[in-house]
C-alpha positions as CSV (number, residue, x, y, z in Angstrom):
1,M,-11.1,15.3,-3.0
2,E,-10.7,18.8,-4.6
3,N,-8.6,21.8,-4.3
4,Q,-11.0,23.8,-2.2
5,N,-9.8,27.4,-3.3
6,P,-10.6,27.8,-7.1
7,L,-8.4,31.3,-7.0
8,F,-5.3,29.5,-6.0
9,T,-2.5,28.7,-8.8
10,N,-0.3,26.0,-8.1
11,R,3.3,26.3,-8.7
12,V,3.7,22.5,-9.8
13,P,0.6,21.9,-12.4
14,L,-1.4,19.1,-11.3
15,S,-4.4,19.0,-13.6
16,D,-3.4,16.0,-15.5
17,L,-2.7,14.1,-12.2
18,L,-6.2,15.2,-10.7
19,Q,-7.7,13.7,-14.0
20,A,-6.1,10.4,-13.7
21,V,-6.7,9.9,-10.0
22,A,-10.7,10.9,-11.0
23,E,-10.4,8.3,-14.0
24,V,-9.0,5.5,-11.6
25,R,-11.6,6.1,-8.9
26,T,-14.2,5.7,-11.9
27,E,-13.1,2.7,-13.2
28,I,-12.9,1.0,-9.7
29,G,-16.1,2.3,-8.9
30,R,-17.7,0.3,-11.6
31,I,-17.5,-2.8,-9.5
32,I,-16.6,-1.8,-5.9
33,V,-19.1,0.0,-3.5
34,G,-17.7,2.2,-0.9
35,Q,-14.3,1.7,0.4
36,E,-13.4,5.3,-0.6
37,R,-10.5,5.7,1.9
38,S,-9.1,2.4,0.9
39,I,-8.9,3.3,-2.9
40,D,-7.6,6.7,-2.1
41,L,-4.7,5.3,-0.2
42,L,-4.0,2.4,-3.1
43,I,-3.6,5.4,-5.3
44,A,-1.6,7.6,-3.0
45,A,0.8,4.5,-2.6
46,I,1.1,4.2,-6.4
47,L,2.2,8.0,-6.5
48,S,4.7,7.5,-3.5
49,D,6.1,4.4,-5.0
50,G,5.2,2.4,-1.9
51,H,4.0,-1.2,-1.2
52,V,0.4,-1.8,0.5
53,L,-0.8,-4.4,2.9
54,I,-4.6,-4.8,2.9
55,E,-6.1,-6.7,6.0
56,G,-9.6,-7.7,6.7
57,V,-11.7,-10.7,7.2
58,P,-12.6,-13.1,4.3
59,G,-15.3,-11.8,1.8
60,V,-14.6,-8.1,2.0
61,A,-13.2,-7.6,-1.6
62,K,-9.5,-7.3,-0.6
63,T,-8.2,-9.1,-3.3
64,L,-10.6,-7.8,-5.8
65,T,-9.8,-4.3,-5.0
66,A,-6.1,-5.1,-5.6
67,K,-6.8,-6.6,-9.0
68,L,-8.9,-3.7,-10.0
69,I,-6.3,-1.2,-9.2
70,A,-3.6,-3.4,-11.2
71,R,-6.1,-3.2,-14.2
72,T,-6.4,0.5,-14.2
73,I,-2.6,0.6,-14.9
74,N,-1.3,-0.3,-18.1
75,V,1.9,-2.5,-16.9
76,G,2.8,-5.9,-15.9
77,F,0.5,-7.9,-13.3
78,S,1.3,-11.1,-11.6
79,R,-0.5,-13.1,-8.6
80,I,1.0,-15.2,-6.1
81,Q,-1.1,-17.3,-3.7
82,F,0.9,-17.7,-0.7
83,T,0.4,-21.3,1.1
84,P,2.3,-22.9,3.8
85,D,4.5,-25.1,1.6
86,L,5.4,-22.3,-0.9
87,M,9.0,-22.1,-1.3
88,P,11.4,-18.8,-1.9
89,S,12.2,-20.3,-5.5
90,D,8.4,-20.3,-6.3
91,V,8.4,-16.4,-5.6
92,I,11.8,-15.1,-7.0
93,G,12.7,-17.8,-9.7
94,T,15.4,-20.4,-9.9
95,S,18.3,-21.7,-12.3
96,I,17.3,-24.5,-14.4
97,F,20.0,-26.4,-16.2
98,N,19.5,-26.2,-20.1
99,L,20.9,-29.4,-21.9
100,K,21.2,-27.8,-25.3
101,S,23.4,-24.9,-24.2
102,N,25.1,-27.1,-21.1
103,E,24.5,-24.2,-18.8
104,F,22.3,-23.0,-16.2
105,E,19.5,-20.6,-17.1
106,F,17.5,-18.4,-14.6
107,K,13.9,-18.8,-14.9
108,E,12.3,-15.7,-13.4
109,G,9.5,-16.0,-10.7
110,P,6.1,-14.2,-10.6
111,I,8.0,-11.5,-8.5
112,F,9.4,-10.0,-11.6
113,S,6.5,-7.9,-12.7
114,N,5.1,-4.6,-12.2
115,I,2.3,-5.1,-9.9
116,V,2.6,-8.1,-7.9
117,L,-0.4,-9.2,-5.9
118,I,0.4,-11.4,-2.9
119,D,-2.8,-13.2,-1.9
120,E,-2.9,-14.0,1.9
121,I,0.4,-13.1,2.7
122,N,0.4,-14.3,6.2
123,R,-0.1,-18.2,5.2
124,A,3.3,-18.5,4.2
125,P,6.3,-19.2,6.7
126,A,9.2,-17.0,7.5
127,K,11.4,-18.5,5.0
128,T,9.2,-17.6,2.2
129,Q,8.5,-14.1,3.7
130,A,12.3,-13.6,3.8
131,A,12.6,-13.9,-0.1
132,L,10.6,-10.6,-0.4
133,F,12.9,-8.4,1.8
134,E,15.1,-7.3,-0.8
135,A,12.6,-7.0,-3.7
136,M,10.3,-4.6,-1.6
137,E,13.2,-2.5,-0.3
138,E,15.8,-2.4,-3.2
139,R,13.7,-3.5,-6.4
140,Q,16.1,-6.2,-7.1
141,I,16.8,-9.8,-6.7
142,T,20.1,-11.6,-6.0
143,V,20.4,-15.3,-7.0
144,D,23.3,-17.3,-7.3
145,G,25.5,-14.4,-6.7
146,K,24.1,-12.2,-9.7
147,T,21.6,-9.3,-9.0
148,R,18.7,-8.6,-11.2
149,M,16.7,-5.6,-11.2
150,L,13.0,-5.5,-11.2
151,P,11.0,-3.9,-13.7
152,P,9.9,-0.3,-12.5
153,P,7.4,0.5,-11.6
154,F,7.5,-2.0,-9.1
155,M,4.8,-2.4,-6.3
156,V,3.8,-4.9,-3.9
157,V,-0.1,-5.2,-3.0
158,A,-0.7,-7.9,-0.2
159,T,-3.6,-9.2,1.5
160,Q,-4.0,-11.0,4.6
161,N,-6.6,-12.4,7.1
162,P,-6.5,-11.0,10.8
163,V,-3.8,-13.2,12.6
164,E,-6.4,-14.6,14.7
165,Q,-7.7,-16.6,11.7
166,E,-6.5,-20.3,11.6
167,G,-3.6,-21.3,9.7
168,T,-1.9,-17.9,9.4
169,Y,1.7,-16.5,10.8
170,R,2.6,-13.1,12.1
171,L,4.8,-11.5,9.6
172,P,8.3,-10.4,10.3
173,E,8.6,-6.8,11.8
174,A,11.2,-6.1,9.1
175,Q,9.0,-7.0,6.4
176,L,6.0,-5.1,8.1
177,D,8.2,-2.0,7.8
178,R,8.7,-2.0,4.3
179,F,4.7,-1.6,3.5
180,L,4.0,2.1,3.1
181,F,0.5,1.5,4.2
182,K,-1.6,-0.9,6.2
183,I,-4.9,-0.6,5.2
184,E,-7.7,-2.2,7.4
185,V,-11.0,-3.1,5.0
186,E,-14.2,-3.1,7.3
187,Y,-17.4,-4.4,6.5
188,P,-19.8,-2.3,4.4
189,T,-22.5,-0.3,5.9
190,L,-26.1,-1.1,5.4
191,D,-26.7,1.1,2.3
192,Q,-23.4,0.2,0.9
193,E,-24.1,-3.6,1.0
194,T,-27.6,-2.9,-0.3
195,K,-26.1,-1.0,-3.3
196,L,-23.5,-4.1,-3.8
197,L,-26.4,-6.4,-4.0
198,T,-28.3,-4.2,-6.2
199,D,-25.6,-3.8,-8.7
200,F,-24.7,-7.5,-8.6
201,H,-28.4,-8.3,-9.4
202,A,-28.3,-5.8,-12.2
203,R,-25.5,-7.3,-13.6
204,K,-27.1,-10.7,-13.8
205,N,-24.6,-12.1,-10.9
206,V,-21.7,-11.3,-13.0
207,I,-18.5,-9.3,-12.0
208,D,-16.9,-8.4,-15.2
209,L,-13.1,-7.2,-14.7
210,N,-13.0,-6.4,-18.2
211,S,-15.1,-3.6,-17.9
212,V,-12.5,-1.8,-16.1
213,K,-10.0,-0.4,-18.4
214,A,-6.2,0.8,-17.9
215,V,-6.1,4.6,-17.6
216,L,-2.5,4.9,-16.5
217,S,0.8,3.9,-18.2
218,A,4.2,3.5,-16.5
219,T,5.5,6.8,-18.1
220,Q,2.6,8.7,-16.6
221,I,3.3,7.4,-13.1
222,K,6.9,8.2,-13.5
223,A,5.9,11.9,-14.3
224,F,3.3,12.1,-11.6
225,R,5.8,10.8,-8.7
226,E,8.1,13.6,-9.7
227,K,5.6,16.1,-9.4
228,V,4.6,14.6,-5.9
229,Y,8.2,14.6,-4.9
230,G,8.5,18.2,-5.9
231,L,5.6,19.6,-3.6
232,H,6.3,22.0,-1.0
233,V,6.7,21.1,2.8
234,E,7.1,23.8,5.5
235,P,10.0,23.2,8.0
236,N,7.7,23.5,11.0
237,L,5.6,20.6,9.4
238,I,8.6,18.4,8.8
239,R,9.3,18.9,12.5
240,Y,5.8,18.0,13.2
241,I,6.0,14.5,11.3
242,A,9.5,13.9,13.4
243,Q,7.6,14.6,16.5
244,L,4.6,12.0,15.6
245,V,7.3,9.4,15.0
246,N,9.4,10.3,18.1
247,F,6.4,10.2,20.2
248,T,6.0,6.3,19.3
249,R,9.5,5.6,20.7
250,N,8.7,7.4,24.1
251,N,5.2,6.0,24.6
252,A,4.6,3.9,27.6
253,S,1.9,1.8,25.8
254,L,4.2,0.5,23.1
255,Y,7.0,-1.7,23.3
256,L,8.4,-0.9,19.8
257,G,8.0,2.5,18.2
258,A,8.4,3.3,14.5
259,S,11.6,3.9,12.6
260,P,12.9,6.6,10.4
261,R,11.5,4.7,7.5
262,A,8.0,5.8,9.0
263,S,9.0,9.3,8.9
264,L,10.0,9.1,5.4
265,A,6.9,7.4,4.6
266,I,4.6,10.1,6.2
267,L,6.2,12.9,4.4
268,T,6.1,10.8,1.0
269,A,2.5,10.0,1.3
270,S,1.5,13.2,2.7
271,K,2.7,14.7,-0.5
272,A,0.7,12.4,-2.3
273,I,-2.7,13.1,-0.6
274,A,-1.9,16.9,-1.1
275,A,-1.4,16.3,-4.8
276,M,-4.8,14.4,-5.2
277,Q,-6.7,17.1,-3.6
278,G,-5.1,19.7,-6.0
279,R,-2.6,21.4,-3.6
280,D,1.1,21.8,-4.4
281,F,2.0,21.8,-0.5
282,V,1.2,19.8,2.5
283,T,-1.0,20.7,5.4
284,P,-1.2,19.1,8.8
285,D,-4.2,17.5,7.9
286,D,-2.6,15.7,5.0
287,V,-0.1,14.2,7.6
288,K,-2.8,13.1,10.0
289,Y,-4.7,11.6,7.2
290,V,-1.8,9.3,6.5
291,A,-0.5,8.8,10.0
292,V,-2.4,5.8,11.0
293,P,-2.2,3.5,8.1
294,V,1.5,4.5,7.7
295,L,2.5,3.9,11.7
296,Q,-0.2,1.0,12.6
297,H,1.7,-1.8,11.5
298,R,5.1,-0.5,12.7
299,V,4.6,-0.3,16.2
300,M,4.1,-3.0,18.9
301,L,1.8,-2.6,21.8
302,T,3.2,-3.6,25.4
303,P,1.9,-7.1,26.5
304,D,-0.4,-5.4,29.4
305,K,-2.0,-3.1,26.7
306,E,-2.8,-5.8,24.5
307,M,-4.4,-7.4,27.4
308,E,-6.4,-4.6,28.0
309,G,-7.8,-4.9,24.6
310,L,-6.2,-1.7,23.1
311,T,-5.3,-1.4,19.5
312,A,-2.2,0.6,17.8
313,Q,-4.7,2.8,16.0
314,Q,-5.9,3.9,19.3
315,I,-2.4,4.6,20.7
316,I,-1.6,6.4,17.3
317,R,-4.7,8.5,17.4
318,Q,-4.0,9.4,21.2
319,I,-0.4,10.5,19.8
320,I,-1.7,12.7,17.3
321,E,-4.2,14.5,19.6
322,Q,-0.7,15.0,22.0
323,V,1.3,16.4,19.4
324,E,0.6,20.3,18.8
325,I,-0.3,21.2,15.3
326,P,2.2,23.7,13.7
327,R,0.6,27.0,13.0
């Protein structure tokens, strides 16, 4: 994605951000074939300070993509494999009695990192899911009455199989609402899979993650986020975002509409996409680009529409077509 007007001068300088985004894409492209939209949304989430849920059938490189994104950033990384017997203390940590000091000491869990990959998040029961609520929303953990801040930047990238898969749980609506995006990874096209096989064969069946280098630092991410937050948004475009979300609450096909958190998510994510295209202002196309991944996991279809085989994506696209685009 590039700025399409070479004569346009940004009020917010974005050349360093564009270079960093290009470098991240290049590093991930060393191993991942295709998935350009998924990768762009992951980068946008980093620039928006948001969490991402990646859904797809087993074997479409959900976990690999998340690991590669983490490798392009020079910050802490941890991985948690969610299983049905995982306890909240396995995620956030626990207090252990120290015989030498005769006191309890808190041992931090894997959630105390910068980028946390949660693999197969929907395989753990509700009690363990609830342990993530405070961390994802407030970037802190409260244990034994003491609040501990999580290190910035903090981002959760979670993968899950479709709920129809055996041994999975439906995530609580309150937790789903804390994810900026839900990215659905599809099967590769024939040409993409052919290139994937060719590259894999040329590497002699080895996927070398060490070939992917870190190109972003925590300081750069903070600076880029400040630029993104400062992008210009016209008042009529803000109303357009509010209308899109409001339509989800008054749609006969939806049992549950999107919350104001969804409006804020669309606004912030639209700014990130605009910045990634080299613009310091948001357009309706930026809003439409992020509307589906922001909204699809925050709404619930009525039972009769589910029986008809409709999806949240289809309903959201219908709403996008119904709402008049600001001129």
